[in-house]
PDB file of N, CA, C and O in Angstrom:
ATOM      1  N   MET A   1      54.327  90.390  71.063  1.00  0.00           N
ATOM      2  CA  MET A   1      54.711  89.404  72.060  1.00  0.00           C
ATOM      3  C   MET A   1      55.785  88.498  71.486  1.00  0.00           C
ATOM      4  O   MET A   1      55.817  88.217  70.288  1.00  0.00           O
ATOM      5  N   ALA A   2      56.648  88.057  72.359  1.00  0.00           N
ATOM      6  CA  ALA A   2      57.705  87.122  72.000  1.00  0.00           C
ATOM      7  C   ALA A   2      57.295  85.713  72.423  1.00  0.00           C
ATOM      8  O   ALA A   2      56.371  85.531  73.215  1.00  0.00           O
ATOM      9  N   THR A   3      57.994  84.730  71.884  1.00  0.00           N
ATOM     10  CA  THR A   3      57.747  83.333  72.229  1.00  0.00           C
ATOM     11  C   THR A   3      58.903  82.821  73.071  1.00  0.00           C
ATOM     12  O   THR A   3      60.064  83.132  72.805  1.00  0.00           O
ATOM     13  N   PHE A   4      58.576  82.030  74.094  1.00  0.00           N
ATOM     14  CA  PHE A   4      59.566  81.499  75.018  1.00  0.00           C
ATOM     15  C   PHE A   4      59.395  80.000  75.169  1.00  0.00           C
ATOM     16  O   PHE A   4      58.275  79.495  75.247  1.00  0.00           O
ATOM     17  N   ALA A   5      60.520  79.291  75.209  1.00  0.00           N
ATOM     18  CA  ALA A   5      60.531  77.863  75.506  1.00  0.00           C
ATOM     19  C   ALA A   5      60.861  77.710  76.989  1.00  0.00           C
ATOM     20  O   ALA A   5      61.904  78.162  77.460  1.00  0.00           O
ATOM     21  N   VAL A   6      59.959  77.071  77.704  1.00  0.00           N
ATOM     22  CA  VAL A   6      60.138  76.828  79.131  1.00  0.00           C
ATOM     23  C   VAL A   6      60.318  75.330  79.314  1.00  0.00           C
ATOM     24  O   VAL A   6      59.486  74.543  78.863  1.00  0.00           O
ATOM     25  N   THR A   7      61.392  74.935  79.968  1.00  0.00           N
ATOM     26  CA  THR A   7      61.586  73.523  80.268  1.00  0.00           C
ATOM     27  C   THR A   7      61.585  73.318  81.773  1.00  0.00           C
ATOM     28  O   THR A   7      62.115  74.121  82.541  1.00  0.00           O
ATOM     29  N   TYR A   8      60.976  72.221  82.157  1.00  0.00           N
ATOM     30  CA  TYR A   8      60.952  71.788  83.553  1.00  0.00           C
ATOM     31  C   TYR A   8      61.702  70.471  83.653  1.00  0.00           C
ATOM     32  O   TYR A   8      61.569  69.606  82.788  1.00  0.00           O
ATOM     33  N   SER A   9      62.480  70.323  84.697  1.00  0.00           N
ATOM     34  CA  SER A   9      63.024  69.038  85.122  1.00  0.00           C
ATOM     35  C   SER A   9      62.455  68.798  86.505  1.00  0.00           C
ATOM     36  O   SER A   9      62.561  69.649  87.388  1.00  0.00           O
ATOM     37  N   TYR A  10      61.851  67.637  86.689  1.00  0.00           N
ATOM     38  CA  TYR A  10      61.217  67.345  87.973  1.00  0.00           C
ATOM     39  C   TYR A  10      62.203  66.701  88.930  1.00  0.00           C
ATOM     40  O   TYR A  10      63.044  65.896  88.530  1.00  0.00           O
ATOM     41  N   ALA A  11      62.091  67.063  90.189  1.00  0.00           N
ATOM     42  CA  ALA A  11      62.951  66.514  91.225  1.00  0.00           C
ATOM     43  C   ALA A  11      62.656  65.025  91.405  1.00  0.00           C
ATOM     44  O   ALA A  11      61.509  64.589  91.311  1.00  0.00           O
ATOM     45  N   ASN A  12      63.711  64.260  91.664  1.00  0.00           N
ATOM     46  CA  ASN A  12      63.535  62.829  91.934  1.00  0.00           C
ATOM     47  C   ASN A  12      62.642  62.635  93.147  1.00  0.00           C
ATOM     48  O   ASN A  12      62.689  63.415  94.099  1.00  0.00           O
ATOM     49  N   GLY A  13      61.844  61.610  93.105  1.00  0.00           N
ATOM     50  CA  GLY A  13      61.005  61.278  94.255  1.00  0.00           C
ATOM     51  C   GLY A  13      59.773  62.144  94.405  1.00  0.00           C
ATOM     52  O   GLY A  13      59.152  62.144  95.469  1.00  0.00           O
ATOM     53  N   THR A  14      59.397  62.890  93.364  1.00  0.00           N
ATOM     54  CA  THR A  14      58.234  63.777  93.485  1.00  0.00           C
ATOM     55  C   THR A  14      57.023  63.304  92.687  1.00  0.00           C
ATOM     56  O   THR A  14      56.047  64.043  92.558  1.00  0.00           O
ATOM     57  N   ALA A  15      57.070  62.090  92.152  1.00  0.00           N
ATOM     58  CA  ALA A  15      55.962  61.614  91.310  1.00  0.00           C
ATOM     59  C   ALA A  15      54.637  61.632  92.066  1.00  0.00           C
ATOM     60  O   ALA A  15      53.626  62.071  91.518  1.00  0.00           O
ATOM     61  N   ALA A  16      54.622  61.166  93.310  1.00  0.00           N
ATOM     62  CA  ALA A  16      53.373  61.140  94.082  1.00  0.00           C
ATOM     63  C   ALA A  16      52.863  62.555  94.347  1.00  0.00           C
ATOM     64  O   ALA A  16      51.663  62.811  94.250  1.00  0.00           O
ATOM     65  N   ALA A  17      53.758  63.460  94.676  1.00  0.00           N
ATOM     66  CA  ALA A  17      53.352  64.853  94.922  1.00  0.00           C
ATOM     67  C   ALA A  17      52.859  65.504  93.633  1.00  0.00           C
ATOM     68  O   ALA A  17      51.918  66.296  93.662  1.00  0.00           O
ATOM     69  N   ARG A  18      53.488  65.176  92.501  1.00  0.00           N
ATOM     70  CA  ARG A  18      53.011  65.715  91.218  1.00  0.00           C
ATOM     71  C   ARG A  18      51.609  65.195  90.928  1.00  0.00           C
ATOM     72  O   ARG A  18      50.759  65.938  90.436  1.00  0.00           O
ATOM     73  N   ASP A  19      51.363  63.922  91.232  1.00  0.00           N
ATOM     74  CA  ASP A  19      50.015  63.376  91.041  1.00  0.00           C
ATOM     75  C   ASP A  19      49.000  64.129  91.896  1.00  0.00           C
ATOM     76  O   ASP A  19      47.885  64.401  91.451  1.00  0.00           O
ATOM     77  N   THR A  20      49.388  64.460  93.117  1.00  0.00           N
ATOM     78  CA  THR A  20      48.496  65.198  94.020  1.00  0.00           C
ATOM     79  C   THR A  20      48.173  66.582  93.477  1.00  0.00           C
ATOM     80  O   THR A  20      47.023  67.017  93.537  1.00  0.00           O
ATOM     81  N   HIS A  21      49.172  67.275  92.950  1.00  0.00           N
ATOM     82  CA  HIS A  21      49.002  68.656  92.498  1.00  0.00           C
ATOM     83  C   HIS A  21      48.661  68.767  91.012  1.00  0.00           C
ATOM     84  O   HIS A  21      48.433  69.869  90.511  1.00  0.00           O
ATOM     85  N   ARG A  22      48.623  67.633  90.301  1.00  0.00           N
ATOM     86  CA  ARG A  22      48.365  67.664  88.860  1.00  0.00           C
ATOM     87  C   ARG A  22      47.042  68.343  88.493  1.00  0.00           C
ATOM     88  O   ARG A  22      47.026  69.111  87.531  1.00  0.00           O
ATOM     89  N   PRO A  23      45.931  68.104  89.202  1.00  0.00           N
ATOM     90  CA  PRO A  23      44.688  68.792  88.808  1.00  0.00           C
ATOM     91  C   PRO A  23      44.811  70.321  88.816  1.00  0.00           C
ATOM     92  O   PRO A  23      44.322  70.982  87.900  1.00  0.00           O
ATOM     93  N   SER A  24      45.449  70.879  89.826  1.00  0.00           N
ATOM     94  CA  SER A  24      45.599  72.343  89.860  1.00  0.00           C
ATOM     95  C   SER A  24      46.633  72.810  88.836  1.00  0.00           C
ATOM     96  O   SER A  24      46.500  73.901  88.283  1.00  0.00           O
ATOM     97  N   HIS A  25      47.649  72.009  88.579  1.00  0.00           N
ATOM     98  CA  HIS A  25      48.645  72.312  87.543  1.00  0.00           C
ATOM     99  C   HIS A  25      47.962  72.348  86.176  1.00  0.00           C
ATOM    100  O   HIS A  25      48.170  73.284  85.404  1.00  0.00           O
ATOM    101  N   VAL A  26      47.152  71.338  85.876  1.00  0.00           N
ATOM    102  CA  VAL A  26      46.450  71.280  84.594  1.00  0.00           C
ATOM    103  C   VAL A  26      45.455  72.433  84.477  1.00  0.00           C
ATOM    104  O   VAL A  26      45.313  73.022  83.405  1.00  0.00           O
ATOM    105  N   GLU A  27      44.779  72.753  85.549  1.00  0.00           N
ATOM    106  CA  GLU A  27      43.837  73.889  85.542  1.00  0.00           C
ATOM    107  C   GLU A  27      44.574  75.197  85.234  1.00  0.00           C
ATOM    108  O   GLU A  27      44.098  76.012  84.444  1.00  0.00           O
ATOM    109  N   PHE A  28      45.722  75.388  85.853  1.00  0.00           N
ATOM    110  CA  PHE A  28      46.532  76.576  85.586  1.00  0.00           C
ATOM    111  C   PHE A  28      46.942  76.629  84.119  1.00  0.00           C
ATOM    112  O   PHE A  28      46.788  77.659  83.463  1.00  0.00           O
ATOM    113  N   LEU A  29      47.469  75.509  83.603  1.00  0.00           N
ATOM    114  CA  LEU A  29      47.898  75.486  82.203  1.00  0.00           C
ATOM    115  C   LEU A  29      46.716  75.673  81.252  1.00  0.00           C
ATOM    116  O   LEU A  29      46.841  76.361  80.239  1.00  0.00           O
ATOM    117  N   GLN A  30      45.579  75.072  81.569  1.00  0.00           N
ATOM    118  CA  GLN A  30      44.393  75.221  80.715  1.00  0.00           C
ATOM    119  C   GLN A  30      43.973  76.685  80.647  1.00  0.00           C
ATOM    120  O   GLN A  30      43.590  77.169  79.582  1.00  0.00           O
ATOM    121  N   SER A  31      44.041  77.393  81.769  1.00  0.00           N
ATOM    122  CA  SER A  31      43.669  78.810  81.761  1.00  0.00           C
ATOM    123  C   SER A  31      44.629  79.624  80.906  1.00  0.00           C
ATOM    124  O   SER A  31      44.213  80.576  80.246  1.00  0.00           O
ATOM    125  N   GLN A  32      45.913  79.261  80.911  1.00  0.00           N
ATOM    126  CA  GLN A  32      46.880  79.969  80.069  1.00  0.00           C
ATOM    127  C   GLN A  32      46.665  79.627  78.591  1.00  0.00           C
ATOM    128  O   GLN A  32      46.827  80.488  77.727  1.00  0.00           O
ATOM    129  N   PHE A  33      46.304  78.384  78.302  1.00  0.00           N
ATOM    130  CA  PHE A  33      46.006  77.975  76.931  1.00  0.00           C
ATOM    131  C   PHE A  33      44.753  78.699  76.432  1.00  0.00           C
ATOM    132  O   PHE A  33      44.739  79.239  75.326  1.00  0.00           O
ATOM    133  N   ASP A  34      43.715  78.705  77.249  1.00  0.00           N
ATOM    134  CA  ASP A  34      42.467  79.379  76.873  1.00  0.00           C
ATOM    135  C   ASP A  34      42.675  80.870  76.665  1.00  0.00           C
ATOM    136  O   ASP A  34      42.019  81.482  75.822  1.00  0.00           O
ATOM    137  N   GLY A  35      43.593  81.457  77.435  1.00  0.00           N
ATOM    138  CA  GLY A  35      43.894  82.879  77.313  1.00  0.00           C
ATOM    139  C   GLY A  35      44.863  83.208  76.191  1.00  0.00           C
ATOM    140  O   GLY A  35      45.139  84.380  75.935  1.00  0.00           O
ATOM    141  N   GLY A  36      45.384  82.186  75.517  1.00  0.00           N
ATOM    142  CA  GLY A  36      46.256  82.405  74.379  1.00  0.00           C
ATOM    143  C   GLY A  36      47.732  82.537  74.677  1.00  0.00           C
ATOM    144  O   GLY A  36      48.527  82.762  73.764  1.00  0.00           O
ATOM    145  N   ARG A  37      48.115  82.404  75.932  1.00  0.00           N
ATOM    146  CA  ARG A  37      49.540  82.541  76.271  1.00  0.00           C
ATOM    147  C   ARG A  37      50.299  81.236  76.124  1.00  0.00           C
ATOM    148  O   ARG A  37      51.452  81.239  75.692  1.00  0.00           O
ATOM    149  N   LEU A  38      49.675  80.125  76.474  1.00  0.00           N
ATOM    150  CA  LEU A  38      50.306  78.816  76.327  1.00  0.00           C
ATOM    151  C   LEU A  38      49.967  78.294  74.940  1.00  0.00           C
ATOM    152  O   LEU A  38      48.800  78.076  74.614  1.00  0.00           O
ATOM    153  N   LEU A  39      51.005  78.094  74.122  1.00  0.00           N
ATOM    154  CA  LEU A  39      50.788  77.638  72.752  1.00  0.00           C
ATOM    155  C   LEU A  39      50.839  76.121  72.643  1.00  0.00           C
ATOM    156  O   LEU A  39      50.033  75.519  71.934  1.00  0.00           O
ATOM    157  N   LYS A  40      51.777  75.506  73.337  1.00  0.00           N
ATOM    158  CA  LYS A  40      51.970  74.051  73.333  1.00  0.00           C
ATOM    159  C   LYS A  40      52.567  73.664  74.671  1.00  0.00           C
ATOM    160  O   LYS A  40      53.284  74.449  75.292  1.00  0.00           O
ATOM    161  N   SER A  41      52.268  72.445  75.116  1.00  0.00           N
ATOM    162  CA  SER A  41      52.937  71.933  76.316  1.00  0.00           C
ATOM    163  C   SER A  41      52.748  70.429  76.401  1.00  0.00           C
ATOM    164  O   SER A  41      51.834  69.858  75.806  1.00  0.00           O
ATOM    165  N   GLY A  42      53.625  69.817  77.148  1.00  0.00           N
ATOM    166  CA  GLY A  42      53.495  68.397  77.397  1.00  0.00           C
ATOM    167  C   GLY A  42      54.736  67.837  78.047  1.00  0.00           C
ATOM    168  O   GLY A  42      55.809  68.439  78.002  1.00  0.00           O
ATOM    169  N   PRO A  43      54.573  66.663  78.658  1.00  0.00           N
ATOM    170  CA  PRO A  43      55.713  66.022  79.306  1.00  0.00           C
ATOM    171  C   PRO A  43      56.627  65.377  78.283  1.00  0.00           C
ATOM    172  O   PRO A  43      56.215  65.083  77.161  1.00  0.00           O
ATOM    173  N   PHE A  44      57.875  65.161  78.682  1.00  0.00           N
ATOM    174  CA  PHE A  44      58.810  64.417  77.851  1.00  0.00           C
ATOM    175  C   PHE A  44      58.412  62.942  77.862  1.00  0.00           C
ATOM    176  O   PHE A  44      57.674  62.497  78.741  1.00  0.00           O
ATOM    177  N   GLY A  45      58.901  62.195  76.888  1.00  0.00           N
ATOM    178  CA  GLY A  45      58.542  60.787  76.731  1.00  0.00           C
ATOM    179  C   GLY A  45      59.024  59.910  77.872  1.00  0.00           C
ATOM    180  O   GLY A  45      59.846  60.324  78.689  1.00  0.00           O
ATOM    181  N   PRO A  46      58.497  58.682  77.917  1.00  0.00           N
ATOM    182  CA  PRO A  46      58.798  57.779  79.027  1.00  0.00           C
ATOM    183  C   PRO A  46      60.265  57.360  79.129  1.00  0.00           C
ATOM    184  O   PRO A  46      60.709  56.932  80.195  1.00  0.00           O
ATOM    185  N   ASP A  47      61.018  57.476  78.043  1.00  0.00           N
ATOM    186  CA  ASP A  47      62.432  57.114  78.095  1.00  0.00           C
ATOM    187  C   ASP A  47      63.343  58.302  78.422  1.00  0.00           C
ATOM    188  O   ASP A  47      64.567  58.172  78.435  1.00  0.00           O
ATOM    189  N   GLU A  48      62.742  59.437  78.679  1.00  0.00           N
ATOM    190  CA  GLU A  48      63.483  60.661  79.004  1.00  0.00           C
ATOM    191  C   GLU A  48      63.434  60.918  80.507  1.00  0.00           C
ATOM    192  O   GLU A  48      62.596  60.356  81.214  1.00  0.00           O
ATOM    193  N   ALA A  49      64.325  61.760  80.983  1.00  0.00           N
ATOM    194  CA  ALA A  49      64.258  62.194  82.381  1.00  0.00           C
ATOM    195  C   ALA A  49      62.938  62.942  82.575  1.00  0.00           C
ATOM    196  O   ALA A  49      62.493  63.645  81.668  1.00  0.00           O
ATOM    197  N   PRO A  50      62.305  62.802  83.747  1.00  0.00           N
ATOM    198  CA  PRO A  50      61.016  63.456  83.976  1.00  0.00           C
ATOM    199  C   PRO A  50      61.115  64.972  83.809  1.00  0.00           C
ATOM    200  O   PRO A  50      62.003  65.619  84.365  1.00  0.00           O
ATOM    201  N   GLY A  51      60.191  65.513  83.039  1.00  0.00           N
ATOM    202  CA  GLY A  51      60.156  66.946  82.806  1.00  0.00           C
ATOM    203  C   GLY A  51      59.133  67.282  81.751  1.00  0.00           C
ATOM    204  O   GLY A  51      58.352  66.428  81.332  1.00  0.00           O
ATOM    205  N   ALA A  52      59.136  68.526  81.324  1.00  0.00           N
ATOM    206  CA  ALA A  52      58.148  68.995  80.353  1.00  0.00           C
ATOM    207  C   ALA A  52      58.696  70.175  79.571  1.00  0.00           C
ATOM    208  O   ALA A  52      59.646  70.839  79.985  1.00  0.00           O
ATOM    209  N   LEU A  53      58.067  70.414  78.425  1.00  0.00           N
ATOM    210  CA  LEU A  53      58.354  71.574  77.589  1.00  0.00           C
ATOM    211  C   LEU A  53      57.060  72.353  77.424  1.00  0.00           C
ATOM    212  O   LEU A  53      56.011  71.782  77.126  1.00  0.00           O
ATOM    213  N   LEU A  54      57.145  73.666  77.622  1.00  0.00           N
ATOM    214  CA  LEU A  54      55.996  74.547  77.453  1.00  0.00           C
ATOM    215  C   LEU A  54      56.419  75.693  76.542  1.00  0.00           C
ATOM    216  O   LEU A  54      57.502  76.253  76.712  1.00  0.00           O
ATOM    217  N   VAL A  55      55.585  76.039  75.592  1.00  0.00           N
ATOM    218  CA  VAL A  55      55.854  77.157  74.699  1.00  0.00           C
ATOM    219  C   VAL A  55      54.848  78.251  75.061  1.00  0.00           C
ATOM    220  O   VAL A  55      53.635  78.075  74.943  1.00  0.00           O
ATOM    221  N   ILE A  56      55.392  79.382  75.505  1.00  0.00           N
ATOM    222  CA  ILE A  56      54.601  80.458  76.095  1.00  0.00           C
ATOM    223  C   ILE A  56      54.858  81.764  75.353  1.00  0.00           C
ATOM    224  O   ILE A  56      55.982  82.029  74.927  1.00  0.00           O
ATOM    225  N   GLU A  57      53.831  82.568  75.200  1.00  0.00           N
ATOM    226  CA  GLU A  57      54.021  83.921  74.687  1.00  0.00           C
ATOM    227  C   GLU A  57      54.057  84.890  75.857  1.00  0.00           C
ATOM    228  O   GLU A  57      53.321  84.747  76.833  1.00  0.00           O
ATOM    229  N   GLY A  58      54.941  85.890  75.734  1.00  0.00           N
ATOM    230  CA  GLY A  58      55.054  86.874  76.792  1.00  0.00           C
ATOM    231  C   GLY A  58      55.712  88.147  76.308  1.00  0.00           C
ATOM    232  O   GLY A  58      56.324  88.183  75.241  1.00  0.00           O
ATOM    233  N   GLU A  59      55.578  89.174  77.096  1.00  0.00           N
ATOM    234  CA  GLU A  59      56.182  90.469  76.783  1.00  0.00           C
ATOM    235  C   GLU A  59      57.690  90.451  76.972  1.00  0.00           C
ATOM    236  O   GLU A  59      58.426  91.138  76.264  1.00  0.00           O
ATOM    237  N   SER A  60      58.147  89.646  77.949  1.00  0.00           N
ATOM    238  CA  SER A  60      59.568  89.586  78.279  1.00  0.00           C
ATOM    239  C   SER A  60      59.834  88.295  79.046  1.00  0.00           C
ATOM    240  O   SER A  60      58.910  87.598  79.466  1.00  0.00           O
ATOM    241  N   LYS A  61      61.103  88.001  79.215  1.00  0.00           N
ATOM    242  CA  LYS A  61      61.482  86.847  80.020  1.00  0.00           C
ATOM    243  C   LYS A  61      60.965  86.992  81.450  1.00  0.00           C
ATOM    244  O   LYS A  61      60.488  86.025  82.044  1.00  0.00           O
ATOM    245  N   ALA A  62      61.062  88.190  81.993  1.00  0.00           N
ATOM    246  CA  ALA A  62      60.576  88.442  83.358  1.00  0.00           C
ATOM    247  C   ALA A  62      59.065  88.225  83.447  1.00  0.00           C
ATOM    248  O   ALA A  62      58.572  87.713  84.452  1.00  0.00           O
ATOM    249  N   ASP A  63      58.335  88.606  82.412  1.00  0.00           N
ATOM    250  CA  ASP A  63      56.887  88.404  82.369  1.00  0.00           C
ATOM    251  C   ASP A  63      56.555  86.915  82.407  1.00  0.00           C
ATOM    252  O   ASP A  63      55.673  86.495  83.155  1.00  0.00           O
ATOM    253  N   VAL A  64      57.259  86.116  81.604  1.00  0.00           N
ATOM    254  CA  VAL A  64      57.018  84.671  81.567  1.00  0.00           C
ATOM    255  C   VAL A  64      57.432  84.037  82.888  1.00  0.00           C
ATOM    256  O   VAL A  64      56.750  83.144  83.389  1.00  0.00           O
ATOM    257  N   GLU A  65      58.539  84.490  83.452  1.00  0.00           N
ATOM    258  CA  GLU A  65      58.977  83.971  84.752  1.00  0.00           C
ATOM    259  C   GLU A  65      57.921  84.230  85.821  1.00  0.00           C
ATOM    260  O   GLU A  65      57.611  83.337  86.609  1.00  0.00           O
ATOM    261  N   ALA A  66      57.372  85.424  85.859  1.00  0.00           N
ATOM    262  CA  ALA A  66      56.340  85.753  86.849  1.00  0.00           C
ATOM    263  C   ALA A  66      55.100  84.888  86.639  1.00  0.00           C
ATOM    264  O   ALA A  66      54.483  84.439  87.605  1.00  0.00           O
ATOM    265  N   LEU A  67      54.739  84.655  85.390  1.00  0.00           N
ATOM    266  CA  LEU A  67      53.593  83.800  85.096  1.00  0.00           C
ATOM    267  C   LEU A  67      53.852  82.373  85.573  1.00  0.00           C
ATOM    268  O   LEU A  67      53.020  81.783  86.261  1.00  0.00           O
ATOM    269  N   MET A  68      55.002  81.827  85.207  1.00  0.00           N
ATOM    270  CA  MET A  68      55.293  80.428  85.538  1.00  0.00           C
ATOM    271  C   MET A  68      55.565  80.222  87.025  1.00  0.00           C
ATOM    272  O   MET A  68      55.481  79.095  87.513  1.00  0.00           O
ATOM    273  N   ASP A  69      55.886  81.278  87.745  1.00  0.00           N
ATOM    274  CA  ASP A  69      56.000  81.187  89.206  1.00  0.00           C
ATOM    275  C   ASP A  69      54.661  80.810  89.831  1.00  0.00           C
ATOM    276  O   ASP A  69      54.625  80.312  90.956  1.00  0.00           O
ATOM    277  N   GLN A  70      53.567  81.038  89.122  1.00  0.00           N
ATOM    278  CA  GLN A  70      52.228  80.741  89.633  1.00  0.00           C
ATOM    279  C   GLN A  70      51.824  79.279  89.429  1.00  0.00           C
ATOM    280  O   GLN A  70      50.824  78.834  89.992  1.00  0.00           O
ATOM    281  N   ASP A  71      52.582  78.534  88.640  1.00  0.00           N
ATOM    282  CA  ASP A  71      52.258  77.130  88.372  1.00  0.00           C
ATOM    283  C   ASP A  71      52.315  76.348  89.689  1.00  0.00           C
ATOM    284  O   ASP A  71      53.316  76.417  90.402  1.00  0.00           O
ATOM    285  N   PRO A  72      51.258  75.611  90.016  1.00  0.00           N
ATOM    286  CA  PRO A  72      51.269  74.833  91.260  1.00  0.00           C
ATOM    287  C   PRO A  72      52.451  73.865  91.387  1.00  0.00           C
ATOM    288  O   PRO A  72      52.920  73.627  92.500  1.00  0.00           O
ATOM    289  N   PHE A  73      52.937  73.309  90.291  1.00  0.00           N
ATOM    290  CA  PHE A  73      54.119  72.454  90.378  1.00  0.00           C
ATOM    291  C   PHE A  73      55.315  73.261  90.865  1.00  0.00           C
ATOM    292  O   PHE A  73      56.085  72.781  91.697  1.00  0.00           O
ATOM    293  N   PHE A  74      55.480  74.471  90.363  1.00  0.00           N
ATOM    294  CA  PHE A  74      56.604  75.315  90.776  1.00  0.00           C
ATOM    295  C   PHE A  74      56.406  75.793  92.215  1.00  0.00           C
ATOM    296  O   PHE A  74      57.337  75.746  93.020  1.00  0.00           O
ATOM    297  N   ARG A  75      55.198  76.252  92.537  1.00  0.00           N
ATOM    298  CA  ARG A  75      54.906  76.757  93.888  1.00  0.00           C
ATOM    299  C   ARG A  75      55.115  75.691  94.959  1.00  0.00           C
ATOM    300  O   ARG A  75      55.446  76.008  96.102  1.00  0.00           O
ATOM    301  N   ASN A  76      54.923  74.429  94.588  1.00  0.00           N
ATOM    302  CA  ASN A  76      55.061  73.338  95.556  1.00  0.00           C
ATOM    303  C   ASN A  76      56.415  72.635  95.468  1.00  0.00           C
ATOM    304  O   ASN A  76      56.565  71.500  95.920  1.00  0.00           O
ATOM    305  N   ASN A  77      57.399  73.322  94.880  1.00  0.00           N
ATOM    306  CA  ASN A  77      58.787  72.843  94.834  1.00  0.00           C
ATOM    307  C   ASN A  77      58.937  71.478  94.156  1.00  0.00           C
ATOM    308  O   ASN A  77      59.753  70.655  94.571  1.00  0.00           O
ATOM    309  N   LEU A  78      58.144  71.253  93.115  1.00  0.00           N
ATOM    310  CA  LEU A  78      58.221  69.990  92.385  1.00  0.00           C
ATOM    311  C   LEU A  78      59.082  70.113  91.134  1.00  0.00           C
ATOM    312  O   LEU A  78      59.385  69.112  90.484  1.00  0.00           O
ATOM    313  N   VAL A  79      59.473  71.329  90.798  1.00  0.00           N
ATOM    314  CA  VAL A  79      60.327  71.578  89.640  1.00  0.00           C
ATOM    315  C   VAL A  79      61.748  71.772  90.153  1.00  0.00           C
ATOM    316  O   VAL A  79      62.051  72.754  90.830  1.00  0.00           O
ATOM    317  N   GLU A  80      62.604  70.826  89.821  1.00  0.00           N
ATOM    318  CA  GLU A  80      63.989  70.893  90.286  1.00  0.00           C
ATOM    319  C   GLU A  80      64.772  71.959  89.521  1.00  0.00           C
ATOM    320  O   GLU A  80      65.580  72.690  90.094  1.00  0.00           O
ATOM    321  N   GLU A  81      64.515  72.030  88.219  1.00  0.00           N
ATOM    322  CA  GLU A  81      65.199  73.014  87.386  1.00  0.00           C
ATOM    323  C   GLU A  81      64.217  73.534  86.348  1.00  0.00           C
ATOM    324  O   GLU A  81      63.447  72.773  85.762  1.00  0.00           O
ATOM    325  N   ARG A  82      64.256  74.832  86.132  1.00  0.00           N
ATOM    326  CA  ARG A  82      63.412  75.468  85.126  1.00  0.00           C
ATOM    327  C   ARG A  82      64.278  76.386  84.291  1.00  0.00           C
ATOM    328  O   ARG A  82      65.077  77.156  84.824  1.00  0.00           O
ATOM    329  N   SER A  83      64.116  76.304  82.972  1.00  0.00           N
ATOM    330  CA  SER A  83      64.796  77.271  82.118  1.00  0.00           C
ATOM    331  C   SER A  83      63.732  77.986  81.299  1.00  0.00           C
ATOM    332  O   SER A  83      62.729  77.400  80.891  1.00  0.00           O
ATOM    333  N   ILE A  84      63.979  79.261  81.074  1.00  0.00           N
ATOM    334  CA  ILE A  84      63.096  80.095  80.253  1.00  0.00           C
ATOM    335  C   ILE A  84      63.993  80.783  79.245  1.00  0.00           C
ATOM    336  O   ILE A  84      64.871  81.569  79.601  1.00  0.00           O
ATOM    337  N   ARG A  85      63.753  80.470  77.970  1.00  0.00           N
ATOM    338  CA  ARG A  85      64.607  81.016  76.908  1.00  0.00           C
ATOM    339  C   ARG A  85      63.732  81.578  75.803  1.00  0.00           C
ATOM    340  O   ARG A  85      62.785  80.929  75.359  1.00  0.00           O
ATOM    341  N   GLN A  86      64.054  82.789  75.361  1.00  0.00           N
ATOM    342  CA  GLN A  86      63.329  83.341  74.219  1.00  0.00           C
ATOM    343  C   GLN A  86      63.621  82.481  73.007  1.00  0.00           C
ATOM    344  O   GLN A  86      64.759  82.070  72.779  1.00  0.00           O
ATOM    345  N   TRP A  87      62.580  82.214  72.234  1.00  0.00           N
ATOM    346  CA  TRP A  87      62.696  81.325  71.091  1.00  0.00           C
ATOM    347  C   TRP A  87      62.248  82.080  69.853  1.00  0.00           C
ATOM    348  O   TRP A  87      61.080  82.449  69.735  1.00  0.00           O
ATOM    349  N   ASN A  88      63.161  82.307  68.941  1.00  0.00           N
ATOM    350  CA  ASN A  88      62.848  83.003  67.699  1.00  0.00           C
ATOM    351  C   ASN A  88      62.465  81.964  66.637  1.00  0.00           C
ATOM    352  O   ASN A  88      63.336  81.346  66.024  1.00  0.00           O
ATOM    353  N   ILE A  89      61.193  81.784  66.430  1.00  0.00           N
ATOM    354  CA  ILE A  89      60.684  80.762  65.525  1.00  0.00           C
ATOM    355  C   ILE A  89      60.951  81.175  64.088  1.00  0.00           C
ATOM    356  O   ILE A  89      60.636  82.297  63.691  1.00  0.00           O
ATOM    357  N   PHE A  90      61.527  80.276  63.314  1.00  0.00           N
ATOM    358  CA  PHE A  90      61.826  80.546  61.918  1.00  0.00           C
ATOM    359  C   PHE A  90      60.850  79.762  61.042  1.00  0.00           C
ATOM    360  O   PHE A  90      60.082  80.363  60.291  1.00  0.00           O
ATOM    361  N   PHE A  91      60.867  78.454  61.125  1.00  0.00           N
ATOM    362  CA  PHE A  91      59.911  77.634  60.377  1.00  0.00           C
ATOM    363  C   PHE A  91      58.651  77.495  61.195  1.00  0.00           C
ATOM    364  O   PHE A  91      58.714  77.209  62.390  1.00  0.00           O
ATOM    365  N   GLY A  92      57.513  77.690  60.573  1.00  0.00           N
ATOM    366  CA  GLY A  92      56.235  77.572  61.277  1.00  0.00           C
ATOM    367  C   GLY A  92      55.817  78.861  61.962  1.00  0.00           C
ATOM    368  O   GLY A  92      54.828  78.876  62.696  1.00  0.00           O
ATOM    369  N   ALA A  93      56.542  79.932  61.739  1.00  0.00           N
ATOM    370  CA  ALA A  93      56.223  81.188  62.409  1.00  0.00           C
ATOM    371  C   ALA A  93      54.859  81.730  61.978  1.00  0.00           C
ATOM    372  O   ALA A  93      54.229  82.488  62.715  1.00  0.00           O
ATOM    373  N   ASP A  94      54.407  81.344  60.794  1.00  0.00           N
ATOM    374  CA  ASP A  94      53.118  81.841  60.315  1.00  0.00           C
ATOM    375  C   ASP A  94      51.966  80.905  60.661  1.00  0.00           C
ATOM    376  O   ASP A  94      50.860  81.062  60.144  1.00  0.00           O
ATOM    377  N   GLY A  95      52.221  79.929  61.535  1.00  0.00           N
ATOM    378  CA  GLY A  95      51.179  79.022  61.971  1.00  0.00           C
ATOM    379  C   GLY A  95      50.970  77.828  61.070  1.00  0.00           C
ATOM    380  O   GLY A  95      50.054  77.040  61.303  1.00  0.00           O
ATOM    381  N   LYS A  96      51.807  77.667  60.030  1.00  0.00           N
ATOM    382  CA  LYS A  96      51.649  76.525  59.120  1.00  0.00           C
ATOM    383  C   LYS A  96      52.557  75.392  59.510  1.00  0.00           C
ATOM    384  O   LYS A  96      52.559  74.349  58.856  1.00  0.00           O
TER     385      LYS A  96
END
């Protein structure tokens, strides 16, 4: 499996809708974490534009895209921009 960095930028004016869909979004991410596909995730800091970084394992970019299409935030049009990029880890690749 390869590792992919997924970034989300949230659309302006969607904070209330994100709050509404956050429980199902967190449930989706928790299931991916429990299944070993989601390695790390979290929102950007308060001084940054609203968004998040997720580190996902997948067979291919298309595989990760299909998985992330299932995220309730994405399904409910709360993600203004999403990028999925294969990430070749050099330092920390052995889990240290």
